[in-house]
N, C-alpha and C positions, 0 to 999 in steps of 0.2 A: 690364496685359493688356489688350489690345486687343479690341472686344466685334465680333464677326463677325457680321454675315447674310448666307447665301447664296441672292445669288437668282438662281444661275447656271442650274438647271434648267426655273425660271420665264423668263428670257432665251432658253435655248436654244430651249424647245417653241415662243414668240412667232418665232423666226428661222423654226423648221421650218412654221407655219403658214403665215409669209408665202406662201411657196413651194409646199404642198400641200395648204393648206386646212385646216380644225378635225380635229383630234387627236382620237380617242376616247376617251375615260376610261379603258377596259382596254387601250389601245394601250399596248406595251412600251418605254418612255422611248428604252431603248437602242441597240432595231433599227430605231426610226424615225428617231434622230438617225445612224446607220448608213445606212440607204437616202440621207437626206435627203444629205449628206456625198457621199456618191457623184453625186446630181444636180449638186450645188453644181462634183464637180470636173470630169465633164465636159462641164459648161456652158463650162469655159475662164475662170474668175474674171482681170477685167479690171484683172493688172499689165505692164507693160513686161517685157519678154522678148528677149533675143537671140536671134536669127531666124539660121538657115545652112537655105540651098538646097543639096538634090542636085545633081550633073551630070544626074542621069535628070529631076528637075523642071524644071531649066533651058530641056534641047531643048523643053518642052512649054509654055511663057510665050506661043510667038503662037498657039496653038489656045487655050489657056485662060487670056485677061490674069487673070480672077479671082486667081488664086494672085500676083499681085502684088498686090491691094486686102487680101489676107489676110495676105500678111505684111508690109504696112503696119498692119495694122489689130494684129496680133502683139505688133511690135516697139514699138509707140505707148501698146498694153495701153488700147487701145477693145473694143468689142464684134463680137463673132466667130459670134454664136449664129444670125445667119440664114444663116448656109452650113452649120450644124449640120443634121442630121437630125431629122425629125419624132418620129422614137422619142425620140434622145437628148434635143429640147427637151422634148414635153409629158406625157413620162412621169415625172414628178420623185420619187415614190413608188417607182420601180420600181428596183432596184438592177441588174437585169440588163439594161436599155436598152442597155447597149452592152458586151457581154460581152469584147469585143479589147480597148477599156479599161481593163476590168480586172485583163486580163490582163500587156497589152502596154506601157498607158500610149501605146497610138497611139489614133490618131483622128482621123474621116474628115470631108472639108469636100465636100461637091456646089459645083460648079464653073460654075452659071450664072452671065452677067454681068448678067442684069437683073433686079430683082425681082420676083416673082409675084405679091407680098401685103405687106403690111403687114410689113417685119421679117424678108422670106424670100425668101432668094436663090435662082432658078430650080434646078431637080432638072438629077442631068445623071447620065449613066450610067458617067459617068470618074469619080473620085473622089481626095481629095486627102490621102493616108494622112500623116499630122503626128504624132513623137514632141512632145508636153509634159509640159515639167516644169517648178517653178514659178519658174525664171527665166530658161528659154531652150525655144527649140521648132527641130525640124530637120524641116525638110519633106522626106519621104523618095520620093515618087513617085505617078504616076498611074495607078491601075490599077481595074478594074470593081470592079463589086458581087461581091461574093462572094469577095475576097480577104483574107478577116476572118483566117487562119491564114497568108498568104504569108511562108515565109520569108525571102523575099528582102528582103524590107525591114528585118528585122533586119542583114541583111549592108549595107546601104546605113547605116544606123543605126550598123551597130559602123565602117566605112569613115571617114566623117563626125563621129562624135561617140563615139570611142571609150570614154568614161569612160561611158559610158551602159549599154553593157554590159559592159567587164571588170569591173565592181565586181559582175558578177553572175556572174563565168567559177568553173568547179573547175579548178583548177590541178590537176596529176598526173595525169590521166584516162589509164590506160590500155584500152584495146582502145574502150571505150566504150558504154555503151546501146544500145538498138536505136535506130536513125536510125528518127524516126517521119516519115511523110509530111506533107504541109501537111494535107489530109483525116482524116487520123489525129490530129494536135494537133488540129485542131477542135474533133473528137470528143469528144477527152481533156475539153476547154475546158469544154464543154457539160455533161460527166458532173462537174464539178468537182473534176477532177485534170491534177497539174502535169508534165505530162514533160518531162525534161529535153531541153536544146535543144541540137541538133548543128549547127555554123555551118565547114564549111569546116574541118574535125578537128576545132575547139575545141568545148568544151561551158558552156552556160549555163544559169541558171535564167529566166524569165522577167524581163522588164525590168522591169515592173511590179508584180514580186511575187509574180505569180500568183494564182489563186483557192482563196479558203476552199474546206473542202467545203459550205459554204452559197450558194457563187457570188459571195460579196460580192470586192471586190478586197483581197488581203492588206495590201499595204500603208494603207490605209483603216482597215483592223479592227484593225492596231496602231495608227496616229496616234490612232483614238479607246481607246483603252486608255488610250494615255499621255497624251491629254486628262483623262482621269477623274484617271489617276495624279495628275499635276500640279497640277488642282482643289484635289483629298485634301490636297494638301504645301502649296500656297500657304496654304489655310487652316489647317492646324496652326502655317506657319510665323509664321501673324496673330495665331495664338492666344498663342503662347508667346513674342512677341516677340525671335524668329530670322530677322525676311526680314532679307536686305542692306539694308544703314544707311542708303544713301540715301532705300531708300524709307521704312524707319523714321523717319526725320528727318521727310521729308513729312507721315507719320501722326502723329504725334507733338506737332505745331506745332495739332492739334487734337483731341487725345486724350479729349476725351470724345466726341467724333463717331463712330458704329460706322463700321466697316468694311463697305457695302455691297458684297460680291463681285459683278459680274454680265457676261455677256460680248458683244458686239458684233464686228460681224464689218468687216474691211475688205480690200479687192482680196483676197477670199477666203479669207483669215485669220481666225482667230479668235483674240481678245484677253480676255484676265481683266484688269481693270479694278475701280477701288473708285470706286461709283455717287457718292459724295457729294464726293470731291475730285476726279473726274475723273480719277485717277490712274492710267494704266496700270502694269500690275503684272507680266504674262507672257507673250508670245507663245503659244499654247496649241496651236496648228497648222500649222508654216511648212511644208510639201509639200501641201497642198490645193492643186496644181495638174496 
C-alpha cells in the first residue's frame, strides 16, 4: 500500500493567494477556490487556440487594427489581458466581475491601438466580443458598451461555430417559451435566472451553461465539483493500488517513498501530481478557458 500525503488544499490555497492575497483563516476554502477560478478563466489562460473571425469583425479591421493583434495573441497562446476591461482584470476575488462571461462564455476586449499604461491597452467605446473556449476562440462582432445580452452575438456564434450552440439546443420544442428581449435576458441574468434563448425559431440554453443562483458560472461550479471528486478518487486509488498500471509501475520503483499529492497550474489547467517523483497523475480541470 502506498502512503499518500495530501497537500492539494495547501497548494490550491497558495495559488489563490498568489492572485488575490492572503486568505482569512475563516475563509470558506471551496468558495474561495470557486471565486478564484472565475478570475483565472476570464483572464484567458495563455494557450494556443484556433481563432475564427466572423464577417462582421472582418469588415471592421481597418477601423480597429487591434483586432488583428488580439487574434494573433490568442492563436499564439500569448497574453491578451491588456485589452480586457479593468473590472475583469482587477477584481480577482469577485466572481461577478463579468456576468456575460459567466453566462455565455463571451468576453469583451477594448480596442485601443496604443497602450495607455503598463500592460493596458487604450479604452474604446467599441468592444470586440469573443466566445472563448479551451482550444478555440470566435471573434463575433464589435459592439458598444451595454451589449451584455445581445442575442445577435449568439446568432453569429451559431453561424460561425455551430457546435458551441447546438450542444446546448433543446430539440423538439413546439411553440416554445416566451421570447425574451435582450433587456429581459440581462435582468434575469443579474437575478441568477437562466432563460431559454430563442434564436431564429430554435431554442438553446446559454452556451456557457448559464449562471447558478449564486451567480457563479454553472460550468465552473461543475468543474470544481468534478475536480474535488477526482482528487478524492486519485487518493483512494493510490492507497488501494488500483491506479492505472503505468503510474503504479513508476511509483513502485520507489515504493518506500510516500506520494505527496500536489496541484500545479500550466496554461490555465490544474494538474494533480506527485511532488516526490515529479509525476503527473491527472488533469484536474481541462476546461478552464
